[in-house]
N, CA and C of each residue as an Amber inpcrd file, in Angstrom:
protein
   267
 -13.9200000  -2.0180000  13.3510000 -13.0850000  -2.7490000  12.4150000
 -11.6260000  -2.3600000  12.6700000 -10.7760000  -3.3520000  12.7440000
  -9.3490000  -3.1180000  12.9410000  -8.6630000  -2.8720000  11.6080000
  -7.6130000  -2.1040000  11.6590000  -6.7910000  -1.8080000  10.4860000
  -5.3490000  -2.1520000  10.8160000  -4.6610000  -2.8360000   9.9100000
  -3.2500000  -3.0620000  10.1840000  -2.4540000  -1.8300000   9.7590000
  -1.2320000  -1.7170000  10.2670000  -0.4290000  -0.5170000  10.0250000
  -0.1680000  -0.2890000   8.5430000   0.0750000  -1.3480000   7.8010000
   0.3470000  -1.2150000   6.3690000  -0.8700000  -0.6650000   5.6330000
  -2.0650000  -1.0760000   6.0500000  -3.2900000  -0.5640000   5.4380000
  -3.4540000   0.9260000   5.7340000  -3.1630000   1.3250000   6.9620000
  -3.2100000   2.7500000   7.3310000  -2.2240000   3.5460000   6.4800000
  -1.0250000   2.9980000   6.3070000  -0.0130000   3.6720000   5.4880000
  -0.4830000   3.8100000   4.0470000  -1.1420000   2.7750000   3.5270000
  -1.6380000   2.8260000   2.1530000  -2.7080000   3.9010000   2.0070000
  -3.5890000   4.0030000   2.9800000  -4.6100000   5.0530000   2.9430000
  -3.9390000   6.4190000   2.8680000  -2.9480000   6.6320000   3.7030000
  -2.2640000   7.9250000   3.7120000  -1.5330000   8.1880000   2.3970000
  -0.9750000   7.1600000   1.8000000  -0.2900000   7.3080000   0.5110000
  -1.2750000   7.6910000  -0.5830000  -2.4130000   7.0320000  -0.5940000
  -3.4400000   7.3570000  -1.5890000  -3.9290000   8.7870000  -1.3760000
  -4.1610000   9.1610000  -0.1390000  -4.6700000  10.4970000   0.1520000
  -3.6610000  11.5810000  -0.1890000  -2.3870000  11.2740000  -0.1120000
  -1.3630000  12.2540000  -0.4600000  -1.4570000  12.6480000  -1.9330000
  -2.0610000  11.7860000  -2.7540000  -2.2390000  12.0760000  -4.1770000
  -3.5950000  12.7210000  -4.4690000  -4.3850000  12.9220000  -3.4260000
  -5.7350000  13.4540000  -3.5600000  -5.7000000  14.9610000  -3.3140000
  -6.3550000  15.7440000  -4.1570000  -6.3670000  17.2020000  -3.9380000
  -6.8980000  17.5550000  -2.5500000  -6.2480000  18.4970000  -1.9140000
  -6.6030000  18.8830000  -0.5450000  -8.0810000  19.1970000  -0.3210000
  -8.7320000  19.9180000  -1.2320000 -10.1340000  20.2730000  -0.9640000
 -11.0700000  19.0710000  -0.8080000 -10.7080000  17.9470000  -1.3890000
 -11.5890000  16.7750000  -1.3050000 -10.9810000  15.6390000  -0.4850000
  -9.8260000  15.8890000   0.1060000  -9.0990000  14.8270000   0.8110000
  -9.8780000  14.2250000   1.9700000 -10.5070000  15.0540000   2.7820000
 -11.2320000  14.5480000   3.9540000 -12.4070000  13.6640000   3.5300000
 -13.1600000  14.1130000   2.5400000 -14.2920000  13.3190000   2.0440000
 -13.7900000  12.0360000   1.3890000 -12.6860000  12.1290000   0.6580000
 -12.1130000  10.9460000   0.0050000 -11.6620000   9.9270000   1.0440000
 -11.0910000  10.3990000   2.1390000 -10.6630000   9.4850000   3.1900000
 -11.8550000   8.7460000   3.7900000 -12.9220000   9.4770000   4.0570000
 -14.1200000   8.8500000   4.6360000 -14.6810000   7.7940000   3.6880000
 -14.7620000   8.1130000   2.3930000 -15.2850000   7.1460000   1.4130000
 -14.3810000   5.9270000   1.3020000 -13.0640000   6.1510000   1.2710000
 -12.1170000   5.0500000   1.1380000 -12.1780000   4.1250000   2.3500000
 -12.1970000   4.7040000   3.5310000 -12.2560000   3.8840000   4.7490000
 -13.5680000   3.0880000   4.8230000 -14.6760000   3.7420000   4.4990000
 -15.9740000   3.0640000   4.5330000 -16.0060000   1.9090000   3.5240000
 -15.5100000   2.1650000   2.3180000 -15.5060000   1.1240000   1.2860000
 -14.5970000  -0.0320000   1.6740000 -13.4310000   0.2620000   2.2420000
 -12.4950000  -0.7880000   2.6450000 -13.0930000  -1.6490000   3.7580000
 -13.7260000  -1.0170000   4.7200000 -14.3380000  -1.7840000   5.8090000
 -15.4920000  -2.6360000   5.2900000 -16.2710000  -2.0990000   4.3660000
 -17.3800000  -2.8660000   3.7830000 -16.8420000  -4.0830000   3.0270000
 -15.7810000  -3.8910000   2.2370000 -15.1790000  -5.0150000   1.5080000
 -14.6350000  -6.0700000   2.4670000 -13.9790000  -5.6160000   3.5260000
 -13.4330000  -6.5580000   4.5090000 -14.5580000  -7.3740000   5.1390000
 -15.6390000  -6.7030000   5.5210000 -16.7810000  -7.4040000   6.1180000
 -17.3780000  -8.4090000   5.1430000 -17.5230000  -8.0020000   3.8740000
 -18.0730000  -8.9010000   2.8560000 -17.2060000 -10.1450000   2.6780000
 -15.8890000  -9.9680000   2.8970000 -14.9550000 -11.0960000   2.7830000
 -14.8280000 -11.8780000   4.0860000 -15.6030000 -11.5020000   5.1030000
 -15.5700000 -12.1950000   6.3790000 -14.3410000 -11.9020000   7.2160000
 -13.6980000 -10.7620000   6.9530000 -12.4940000 -10.3920000   7.7010000
 -12.8500000  -9.4290000   8.8190000 -12.0430000  -9.4630000   9.8800000
 -12.2580000  -8.5010000  10.9620000 -11.1510000  -7.4540000  10.9960000
 -10.2970000  -7.4640000   9.9650000  -9.1970000  -6.5050000   9.8820000
  -9.0440000  -6.0750000   8.4230000  -8.8340000  -4.7770000   8.2300000
  -8.5910000  -4.2400000   6.8940000  -7.0950000  -4.3170000   6.6140000
  -6.7480000  -4.8980000   5.4640000  -5.3650000  -5.0040000   5.0400000
  -5.1190000  -4.1880000   3.7800000  -3.8870000  -4.1710000   3.3370000
  -3.4860000  -3.3840000   2.1710000  -4.2850000  -3.7650000   0.9250000
  -4.4400000  -5.0510000   0.6850000  -5.1470000  -5.4970000  -0.5190000
  -6.5850000  -4.9790000  -0.5330000  -7.2030000  -4.9390000   0.6210000
  -8.5730000  -4.4350000   0.7150000  -8.6160000  -2.9400000   0.4420000
  -7.6430000  -2.2130000   0.9580000  -7.5690000  -0.7700000   0.7010000
  -7.3960000  -0.5220000  -0.7930000  -6.5230000  -1.2840000  -1.4310000
  -6.2920000  -1.1040000  -2.8650000  -7.5680000  -1.4080000  -3.6550000
  -8.2600000  -2.4750000  -3.2940000  -9.5110000  -2.8160000  -3.9810000
 -10.5390000  -1.6930000  -3.8100000 -10.6370000  -1.1370000  -2.6190000
 -11.5810000  -0.0450000  -2.3710000 -11.1770000   1.2080000  -3.1370000
  -9.8890000   1.4780000  -3.2130000  -9.3750000   2.6340000  -3.9390000
  -9.7220000   2.5260000  -5.4260000  -9.4450000   1.3740000  -6.0020000
  -9.7280000   1.1760000  -7.4270000 -11.2310000   1.3010000  -7.6770000
 -12.0290000   0.6330000  -6.8710000 -13.4830000   0.6530000  -7.0760000
 -14.0640000   2.0540000  -6.9040000 -13.4800000   2.8440000  -6.0280000
 -14.0120000   4.1700000  -5.7440000 -13.4510000   5.2870000  -6.5850000
 -12.5380000   4.9660000  -7.4830000 -11.9410000   5.9960000  -8.3280000
 -12.9310000   6.4160000  -9.4130000 -13.1700000   7.7240000  -9.5460000
 -14.1020000   8.1920000 -10.5800000 -13.6530000   7.7470000 -11.9760000
 -14.6300000   7.4220000 -12.7880000 -14.3710000   6.8880000 -14.1210000
 -13.4320000   7.7780000 -14.9430000 -13.5590000   9.0720000 -14.7980000
 -12.7580000  10.0030000 -15.5930000 -11.2600000   9.8830000 -15.3380000
 -10.8800000   9.4390000 -14.1480000  -9.4450000   9.3440000 -13.8420000
  -8.9570000   7.9020000 -13.6800000  -9.8150000   6.9350000 -13.9330000
  -9.4020000   5.5310000 -13.8230000  -8.2140000   5.1710000 -14.7040000
  -8.1400000   5.7120000 -15.9410000  -6.9840000   5.3530000 -16.7780000
  -5.6400000   5.7310000 -16.1540000  -5.6520000   6.6490000 -15.2000000
  -4.4200000   7.0940000 -14.5370000  -4.0190000   6.1930000 -13.3640000
  -4.8810000   5.2620000 -12.9700000  -4.5890000   4.4230000 -11.8030000
  -3.2740000   3.6410000 -11.9130000  -2.9640000   3.0120000 -13.0540000
  -1.6870000   2.2880000 -13.1100000  -0.4850000   3.1870000 -12.8080000
  -0.4890000   4.3980000 -13.3440000   0.6200000   5.3230000 -13.0730000
   0.6580000   5.7060000 -11.5880000  -0.5150000   5.9250000 -11.0020000
  -0.5590000   6.2570000  -9.5810000  -0.0550000   5.0840000  -8.7430000
  -0.4200000   3.8760000  -9.1400000   0.0570000   2.6930000  -8.4190000
   1.5820000   2.6020000  -8.4740000   2.1320000   2.8260000  -9.6570000
   3.5910000   2.7850000  -9.7950000   4.2520000   3.8240000  -8.8980000
   3.6460000   5.0010000  -8.8110000   4.1890000   6.0580000  -7.9600000
   4.2240000   5.6290000  -6.4900000   3.2960000   4.7370000  -6.1200000
   3.2430000   4.2420000  -4.7440000   4.0970000   2.9840000  -4.5510000
   4.8050000   2.5910000  -5.6000000   5.6560000   1.4130000  -5.4980000
   4.9170000   0.1050000  -5.7320000   3.7210000   0.1780000  -6.3040000
   2.9280000  -1.0190000  -6.5890000   3.1140000  -1.4080000  -8.0540000
   2.9780000  -2.6770000  -8.3350000   3.0350000  -3.1740000  -9.7040000
   1.6000000  -3.2910000 -10.2160000   1.1990000  -2.4130000 -11.1470000
  -0.1880000  -2.4440000 -11.6320000  -0.6040000  -3.7950000 -12.2060000
   0.3350000  -4.5530000 -12.7390000  -0.0300000  -5.8530000 -13.3150000
  -0.5660000  -6.8050000 -12.2410000  -0.1630000  -6.6090000 -10.9920000
  -0.6680000  -7.4400000  -9.8980000  -2.1280000  -7.1240000  -9.5730000
  -2.5920000  -5.9710000 -10.0390000  -3.9510000  -5.5280000  -9.7470000
  -4.7890000  -5.4130000 -11.0140000  -4.3170000  -6.0270000 -12.0820000
  -5.0260000  -5.9740000 -13.3650000  -6.4620000  -6.4730000 -13.1970000
  -6.6680000  -7.5190000 -12.3770000  -8.0130000  -8.0430000 -12.1750000
  -8.9480000  -6.9920000 -11.5830000  -8.4090000  -6.1090000 -10.7590000
  -9.2240000  -5.0270000 -10.2010000  -9.4300000  -3.9190000 -11.2300000
  -8.3610000  -3.5810000 -11.9170000  -8.4210000  -2.5050000 -12.8960000
  -9.3450000  -2.8650000 -14.0500000  -9.3330000  -4.1090000 -14.4640000
 -10.1720000  -4.5480000 -15.5850000 -11.6290000  -4.6940000 -15.1860000
 -11.8940000  -4.9110000 -13.9000000 -13.2750000  -5.1400000 -13.4690000
 -14.0040000  -3.8400000 -13.1450000 -13.2750000  -2.7350000 -13.1270000
 -13.8810000  -1.4420000 -12.8000000 -14.6360000  -0.9320000 -14.0090000
 -15.7830000  -0.3380000 -13.7420000 -16.5390000   0.2910000 -14.8270000
 -17.6530000  -0.5280000 -15.1270000
C-alpha cells in the first residue's frame, strides 16, 4: 500500500503525542488500520483523511474526549471531523 507524504507526516504528528513506551505498537496499529480503511474504500494509497479516520477509530474510549483538543494541537479543525468523532464508541 502506498502512502502519500502528507499521510506519513500525519502519522508522525499523531505519534509525537503518544507516550514513548507504547509508540511503536501504536504506530503499527495506526498504519494497519489506515491501510485497511483505504482498501475498504477501494483506494491504493493512504491519505491524510484515512489516517485521521484510523486514528479516531483506534483511540481508546477513555481518552476519546481529548481528541478535539489533540486535533487542534495538530492544526486540524475538529468540527471538520465531527462525523468521525460522533460515530466512535
